[in-house]
C-alpha distance (Angstrom), angle and dihedral (degrees) to the residues before:
residue distance angle dihedral
M1 . . .
D2 3.78 . .
E3 3.80 125.2 .
K4 3.82 93.5 -102.1
N5 3.79 93.6 57.9
K6 3.77 96.8 45.6
E7 3.77 114.8 118.4
P8 3.80 112.8 -122.7
Q9 3.76 111.8 -100.7
T10 3.76 111.9 -113.8
Q11 3.75 130.5 -170.3
P12 3.82 111.3 -106.4
Q13 3.80 112.7 -105.9
A14 3.77 131.9 -139.9
S15 3.79 115.2 -132.0
E16 3.83 90.8 -93.3
G17 3.80 90.7 56.3
Q18 3.80 94.6 -104.1
P19 3.81 113.1 141.3
L20 3.78 115.3 -113.8
P21 3.81 117.1 -130.5
G22 3.79 112.3 -97.5
D23 3.79 94.0 -144.3
F24 3.82 96.6 51.5
R25 3.81 117.0 110.2
A26 3.77 123.4 -164.1
V27 3.78 140.1 171.0
V28 3.80 118.6 -158.1
M29 3.79 115.4 -161.5
Y30 3.79 128.9 -160.4
G31 3.78 130.5 -174.4
M32 3.79 97.2 6.8
S33 3.76 128.3 131.9
K34 3.79 118.0 -120.9
Q35 3.81 89.0 -105.0
E36 3.82 92.5 51.0
A37 3.81 91.6 47.1
L38 3.81 91.5 52.0
A39 3.82 89.7 49.9
V40 3.82 90.5 51.6
M41 3.81 91.0 49.1
K42 3.79 92.0 50.0
A43 3.82 92.4 47.2
V44 3.82 94.0 48.9
K45 3.80 93.0 48.7
A46 3.83 89.8 49.7
I47 3.83 92.1 58.3
S48 3.80 94.7 82.6
P49 3.81 141.9 -35.7
S50 3.81 89.6 -96.0
M51 3.82 89.5 63.2
K52 3.82 94.7 56.6
D53 3.82 92.5 90.7
T54 3.81 94.6 50.5
A55 3.80 115.2 133.9
F56 3.79 119.9 -133.8
A57 3.78 131.4 -158.5
M58 3.75 137.7 178.3
T59 3.76 118.3 -146.3
T60 3.78 115.3 -107.5
D61 3.79 135.1 -167.0
T62 3.81 86.6 -98.6
N63 3.82 102.5 45.6
I64 3.82 98.9 37.5
A65 3.81 90.8 84.2
W66 3.81 95.5 46.8
P67 3.79 122.0 106.2
L68 3.81 109.7 -103.1
G69 3.82 92.7 -114.6
Q70 3.79 90.7 56.1
L71 3.81 91.9 48.9
I72 3.81 91.8 50.1
A73 3.82 91.8 46.9
E74 3.83 90.9 51.3
L75 3.79 91.3 45.4
N76 3.81 90.7 50.4
A77 3.81 91.7 51.4
E78 3.82 92.2 48.3
H79 3.80 91.9 46.0
R80 3.82 92.2 51.6
M81 3.80 90.9 48.0
M82 3.81 93.0 49.2
R83 3.81 91.4 47.2
K84 3.82 90.7 52.9
W85 3.81 91.0 47.9
T86 3.82 91.6 49.1
E87 3.81 91.3 49.5
S88 3.81 91.4 49.0
Q89 3.81 90.0 52.0
R90 3.80 91.2 52.9
E91 3.81 91.1 51.5
K92 3.81 94.2 49.8
P93 3.79 113.9 113.1
E94 3.78 112.3 -122.8
């Protein structure tokens, strides 16, 4: 495809029209045991240093019906919140 016929790149959208972050990485797992999911998480994080901050999610009865953009947006928000909590715990004086 030549440059003239390329579609403009757009930022992916969550179902509410909110742009998803371009630097967010996530793996959504379905039908895996807890042990299999932990093995997947370990393997993904071992790929490279850039994969260490990847978010992981298992499907649930609630989120299985969500549009993918909504699931990723929710996962991104949870991941950011957990990262902030983890950082605050590290900074706590003992």
